[in-house]
C-alpha positions, 0 to 999 in steps of 0.5 A: 679625332676624339677631341673633335667628337667631344666638341661636337657632342658638347655643341649638340648637348648645348643646342638641345639645352637651349632648345629645351629652355626655349620650349619650356619658357611658356610653361615657366610663364604659366606657372609663375603667373598662376602663383601671383596675386592679380595686382602683381601681374603686369607685362613689364614684370611678367618674367619675375617670380611671384613676390608672395605665393597665391594658391587661391587661383587654383582653388577658384579654377577647380571650383569653376572648371569642375563641371567641365572637367567631369564632362571631359573625363566622360567624353574622353573615356567613352570616345576613346574606348569606342574608337579603339575597340571599333578600330581594332575590329576594323583593322582585324577585318582589313588585315585578316578577313579581306574581301573583294574590294577591301583595299579600295574600301580601306583607302577610301576609309583613310581619307577621313584622316585628311579631312579638316575639322572645319570642313565637316563642321556644318554637315556634322552639326546638321546631322547631330541635330537631325538625329536629336544628339546635338547639344549633349555629350552623346553627340560629341562622343559619336563625332569623336568616335567616327572621326577617330576611326580612320587613324585607329583602323590604320594603326591596328591594321598595320599591327595585325599584319604582323600576326602570322596568317597561319595562326588564323588559318589553323584556328579556322580549320579547328572551327573557330569563327570570326569573333572567337578568333578575335577574342581568344587570339587576336585581342590578347596580342593587341595590348601594344596597339591599344596603348598607342591608340588609346593615348593618341585618342585621349590626347586628341579628344581632351585637347579638342576645342572647336567641336566642344564649343560648337556641338555642345550646350553650356552644361555639356562643354568640355574643359577646353571651352571652360578654359576659354570662358575663364579668360573671357571679358574685358578685365582678365585676372590672368592668374586664374586662366593660367591656373586652369591651364595647368590643371587641364594639362595634368591628365595628359601630362600624367599619361605621357609620364607613366605610359609614354614608354609603352606608347613608343614600344607600341608604335615600334611593335607594328613597324617591323616585320620579322 
């Protein structure tokens, strides 16, 4: 019995190792290509290690992508902050300050989660142009905030449902109002929820491409659009876009390395009712 369990465990670990290796193969290809000289890049030798290391592609990618990187930082930070704070307030209302028809409003609110980007692209473009926000970062920030509200509201609503109603009712009996209760009681308990929504929104906004290329002009393009432009043209030096891809992936990678465990804890914090 013990031997069969050990064999099964080895098979499981072996299968997971093979799957992990297959998952990491594109990353290997990206790194070795970025470190090669342009004349050494070819399809038959694509899996070979670089004959000599070439770090100039990273320096060139940094110089070309710097404006796009700054745009993405500004876009992601502001859109994440606004969408998480507004989602927190919405979740607080839908969980602790329910009104007549609030469940219907909440259900309709969540429909935004299931609307594809492509469906609302033309109406969104027309709306931003009508309010003079098309082409710059403010309009793109507004689009991401509005589109992110359904998921942030859902996460916070489920999280706040775990807070005892008696705690809110006792504060109301003491004369505390809506924002006082939120600021002094609810908000300090919301850190796990903010971690989850912030990481989620940061990742989604940083990696988004379609809105970035259609709703902004060249000077306001985020880094995903800049990466696409690195690979444009007839003759592509593939070491350059590969180096740019590595640089663009670093912020999200660092967030999940240092905050990934808090992301899981935050998800579990609102999943079990004691």
